[in-house]
C-alpha positions as CSV (number, residue, x, y, z in Angstrom):
1,M,-50.8,49.2,75.9
2,S,-48.8,46.0,76.3
3,S,-45.7,45.3,74.2
4,K,-47.4,42.4,72.5
5,R,-50.2,44.7,71.2
6,K,-47.6,47.0,69.7
7,G,-45.9,44.1,67.8
8,A,-42.8,43.6,69.9
9,A,-43.6,39.9,70.0
10,G,-43.2,39.8,66.2
11,A,-39.4,39.8,66.7
12,D,-39.6,36.7,68.9
13,L,-41.9,35.0,66.3
14,M,-39.6,35.8,63.5
15,E,-36.6,34.5,65.4
16,E,-38.5,31.2,66.0
17,I,-39.3,31.0,62.3
18,A,-35.7,31.7,61.3
19,R,-34.4,29.0,63.7
20,G,-36.9,26.5,62.3
21,L,-35.9,27.3,58.7
22,A,-32.2,27.1,59.6
23,R,-32.7,23.7,61.2
24,E,-34.6,22.4,58.2
25,N,-31.9,23.7,55.9
26,R,-29.1,22.0,57.9
27,M,-31.0,18.7,57.8
28,R,-31.4,19.0,54.0
29,V,-27.7,19.8,53.6
30,A,-26.7,16.8,55.8
31,R,-28.9,14.5,53.7
32,A,-27.4,15.8,50.5
33,A,-23.9,15.3,51.9
34,E,-24.7,11.7,52.7
35,E,-26.0,11.1,49.2
36,L,-23.0,12.7,47.6
37,E,-20.7,10.5,49.6
38,S,-22.3,7.4,48.3
39,N,-22.4,8.8,44.8
40,L,-18.6,9.5,44.8
41,V,-17.4,6.0,45.7
42,I,-17.3,4.5,42.2
43,P,-15.6,7.6,40.5
44,T,-13.1,7.7,43.4
45,V,-12.2,4.0,42.9
46,L,-11.9,4.4,39.1
47,L,-9.8,7.6,39.2
48,F,-7.5,7.0,42.2
49,F,-7.5,3.4,43.5
50,L,-7.3,1.4,40.2
51,P,-4.5,3.5,38.7
52,F,-2.5,3.2,42.0
53,V,-3.0,-0.6,42.0
54,A,-1.9,-0.8,38.3
55,A,1.2,1.4,39.0
56,V,2.2,-1.0,41.8
57,M,1.2,-4.3,40.2
58,I,2.4,-3.9,36.6
59,P,6.1,-3.5,37.5
60,L,5.8,-6.5,39.8
61,L,4.0,-8.8,37.3
62,V,6.1,-8.0,34.2
63,P,9.2,-9.9,35.4
64,L,7.0,-12.7,36.7
65,F,5.4,-13.2,33.3
66,E,8.8,-13.0,31.6
67,A,10.2,-15.6,33.8
68,F,7.4,-18.1,33.1
69,G,6.8,-17.1,29.5
70,P,8.1,-18.8,26.4
């Protein structure tokens, strides 16, 4: 009897199936990572960029407003 009749080719078939599933999973994870990146832009700006800008600008603008104020 040949090895294919005994089912030895089943391991090769299972390996191909596993590689295909792994490839699909990597593609799905990559898509989800791209979507997550675009979804995090606004929270990142609100939580990090705006407070930083305020921390830099307020000390600079207060004396300016006092100089030109009443």
